[in-house]
C-alpha positions as CSV (number, residue, x, y, z in Angstrom):
1,M,143.5,136.1,82.7
2,I,140.5,138.3,83.1
3,H,140.4,141.1,80.6
4,N,138.0,144.0,80.2
5,L,136.7,143.7,83.8
6,N,133.8,146.0,84.4
7,H,133.6,146.5,88.2
8,N,129.8,146.6,88.0
9,E,129.6,143.1,86.7
10,N,128.9,140.1,88.8
11,F,132.1,138.0,89.0
12,A,130.2,134.9,88.1
13,E,129.2,136.6,84.8
14,V,132.8,137.6,84.1
15,I,133.9,133.9,84.6
16,K,131.1,132.7,82.2
17,R,132.2,135.3,79.7
18,E,135.8,134.3,79.9
19,I,135.1,130.6,79.6
20,S,132.8,131.4,76.6
21,F,135.7,133.3,75.1
22,G,137.8,130.2,75.2
23,F,135.1,128.1,73.6
24,E,134.7,130.8,70.9
25,K,138.3,130.3,70.0
26,L,137.7,126.5,69.8
27,T,135.2,127.1,67.0
28,L,138.1,128.2,64.9
29,Q,140.4,125.3,65.8
30,P,138.9,122.6,68.1
31,D,142.3,121.0,68.8
32,N,143.8,124.3,70.0
33,E,145.4,123.1,73.3
34,S,146.0,126.7,74.5
35,A,142.2,127.4,74.4
36,W,141.5,124.2,76.3
37,N,144.2,125.1,78.9
38,Y,142.6,128.6,79.2
39,I,139.3,127.0,80.1
40,R,140.9,124.4,82.4
41,G,142.6,127.3,84.2
42,Y,139.3,128.9,85.0
43,F,138.0,125.6,86.3
44,N,141.1,125.0,88.4
45,K,141.1,128.5,89.9
46,H,137.5,129.2,90.5
47,S,135.4,126.0,90.7
48,E,135.6,125.8,94.5
49,E,134.0,129.2,94.9
50,H,131.6,129.0,92.0
51,D,129.9,125.6,91.7
52,F,128.2,126.4,88.4
53,I,131.5,126.3,86.5
54,G,131.8,122.6,86.1
55,S,128.3,122.1,84.7
56,F,128.7,125.2,82.5
57,I,131.9,123.8,80.9
58,I,130.5,120.3,80.5
59,E,127.5,121.7,78.7
60,K,129.8,123.6,76.3
61,C,132.0,120.5,75.8
62,G,129.0,118.8,74.3
63,L,129.9,120.4,71.0
64,Y,133.2,118.5,71.0
65,I,132.3,115.1,72.4
66,D,129.2,113.0,72.4
67,L,128.0,113.1,76.0
68,E,125.4,110.5,75.2
69,G,128.0,107.8,74.5
70,E,127.2,107.4,70.8
71,E,129.9,107.3,68.1
72,G,131.0,110.6,66.8
73,R,132.7,113.6,68.3
74,K,135.7,112.6,70.6
75,N,137.9,115.6,71.1
76,P,140.7,114.4,73.5
77,F,141.0,117.7,75.2
78,A,137.3,117.9,75.8
79,L,137.2,114.3,77.1
80,S,140.1,115.1,79.5
81,L,138.4,118.2,80.8
82,V,135.1,116.5,81.4
83,A,136.9,113.6,83.1
84,K,138.6,116.1,85.4
85,I,135.3,117.8,86.3
86,S,133.3,114.7,86.8
């Protein structure tokens, strides 16, 4: 999954960059299940060692769902991912 790994980088920064890459692809097509699965894969693989991942993903999911509970954005892939993390 990880591409362009620079061995001088902190692994946490690499994970953030890769998750951000997935979210960048979602700006083109928010219902792209592959991009959501890419992000979910990073959470599944690395969340136990890096506790920041869940909150980082939830923050970024705010673009696709309304985290305040108001009507509006309700992307099913984002909702599913936030439910898994929470």
